N, C-alpha and C positions, 0 to 999 in steps of 0.2 A: 504494500500500500504506500502511495506517495505521501511523505510526511507533510503535516500542516506547517505552513509558513505564514505567520501574520504579516501584514504589510510592513515593509522595511526590513524584514528578516531575510538573510541570504539563503536562497533555496539551493538544495544540492545540485551540483553541476559536474563537469568532467573531473575537476580536481577532487571532489568528494568521492566519486566512484573509483578514481585511481587509488586513493588512500584506503578505501574500503577493501580493494583488492589486495593491497599490501598488508593490511590487517589480517585478512583471511589466510595469508601465507605465514603469519607470525605465530610461533608456538606460544600458547598461553596455558599455564597451569590452572586448574580449577581454583576459583577464588582469588585469582591474581588481581592486584590493585591497579586500576587504570584511570588515568586522568585525560580528559578531553578538553583542550584549551580552545576557546572560541567555538563553542558547540553549535551555535546557530539553531537549526531545527532539531539537533540531537541525533542526526543520522549516524554519525560515527560512534557516539556513546551507546546507542541502541545496538549497533552491530557488535560492540564489545560485550554488552550485557547479555546478548543472546548466547554467548560462549561461556556464560557462567562467571564472568568477571564481576568484581565489585567496582563499580564505575562512579567517579565523580566528574561532573561536567560543569564547566565554567563559561560564562559569557558576560560581557559588560553591558549588553543590551537587555533591558527589561522585557521587550517583546520577544527576543530570542529565548530568554529563560522561560517565559510563558509558553512559547511554542514547543520547546523541548519537553516541558513538564506534561503538556497535553499529549504529545506524541508518545511519551513513555507510558502514560496512563492507558492510552488506546492500545498500545502494544502489550500491555500487561507485564511490563518490565520494571524492575526496581533500579532506579538510577538517582543518585544524589545530585541535584541540579541547583547551583548557587550563582548568584550574580556577583561579579567582581572583575577586577582587572588582572588578567593572566594568572600569576601564581599567588597573588595576595590572599585569596580565600583558603589556600592550602599551605600556608606558612607552617613550617615544622613537620610537614608530612612528606612521605616518600612513596614512590610508585614503581611497579614492575614495568609499566608501559605508559608512555605519554604520547598522545595523538594531537597533532596540530595542523589545522588548515587556516592559517592566519591571514590578515590583510597583507597583500604583497604587490599590488599593482603600483608602478611608478605614477606619480600624480604631479600636476603643476603646482599644487599647494605643498610647501615644504613641511607643513604640520599635519598631524592626524586630525580628521574631522571630529569636532566635539560631539556631534550627534548626526542622526539621519542615516539613510541606507548606505551611503558611501563609507561609513565606518567599517563596513564589512570587507572593503577591498582597497581603499586608498591608503598608501603607506609612505608618503613623502616622495621627494624627487627621485630617489633611487629604489624605492619600494622596500627599504630595509628597516624602517623604524620599529616595526614589531618583530620582524625576523631576528634582528640582533638582540632584542630583549629576551626572546625565547632561547637563543643560543647561549646567552649568559645565565639564564635562570634554570633551564632544564637539567643541566648536569647535577646541580645541587638537589634536585628533586627525584633523581633516579636512585633506586637501590642498586647494590652491586649486581651486575648482570642485567640491569634494567635497560630498556630500549626506548629511544625517541623515534617516532615515525612522523615526518613532517613533509607536507607537499607545498610547493610554490612554483612560480614561473621562473624560467631561466632568465627572463628579462631583469629580474632583481638580483641576479648573480648567484650561480651555483657554487663557484669556488670560494667566495667569501663565507658562505654558510659552512662548507666543509672545513675551511681553515679555522674558523671560530670554534666549531665543535671539537676539532682535534686539539686545539690549543687548550681546551678545558679538560683534556684527558680522555675524550671519547674516541672510539673507533668509528669513523663515519665514512659512508659511501653512498653514491646514487644507486638505488636498486630498481627503480622504475622510471620510464620516460614515456611521454605520450605527446604527439603533436595534435593540436586541436585548432579549429577555426577560431578566428577572433570573435569574442563576444561583444555585446553592445558597448561595454566600457572601452575596450581597446579600439574598436572601430571609431568611437567618438573622439579619442585622443591619438589616433594613428599618426596624424601629421606631426604632432608634438613629439611623439616617441621617435619618429624618424629624424626630426631636427636635432634631437639630443643624441642620436647615434645608438639608441637602444634597440631600434629596428633598422635593418638594412633596407635598401631601396626595393629589394625583391622579396623580402620575407612576407608571406601571406598567412602564416600560421604561427601559433604560439606553442612553445615547448614547455610542458609541465614536467616536473621531476619530483620523485619521492626520495627523500634522504633518510637513511636509517643510521642512527648513531647509538652505539652500545657502550655502557659503562663497564669497564673490565671488572671481573670478580676479584 
């Protein structure tokens, strides 16, 4: 069943399905503790809960939290869903798996949107305002042997993500790639992206990547 998305909540798209596929390939012990950062409709959190995990889902948007709670109730799944900014609601806690589909689209505005639907995708001039915070915060929230699975666009820089995670002591690599057609946001700012050199003159598709980072035991 397609998850409910209240107006202004990011509905699952190609990046979500790519990360769901990566999650399905990830071994999870029964009762594993899972954190879903920026849960949106809760699609990833519910996929983890279906595997018997103890899931905490976080989103800064009130509407997203409401959507995720309704979807969990409709699915008959137990998920702890809280409102907050990234890792703030889980301070002092650690997890076996962290899932993240954060805002990552380069935007003309250098700051994160304070409100509105664009909060789900805009992430500053280089698209890394949220990615870098996750790279900084996730290693401290992983248990030994724990894994971060994160999806984002290659437009926001795959190598910087890998370098930051490795610098934090994690073993990090790209495990999934998918080329997709430009969505409405990229089509709208295509000229700007080409002027900044983030898109070449002939690129007509966007590359999505899943990065897997593991904390050594």
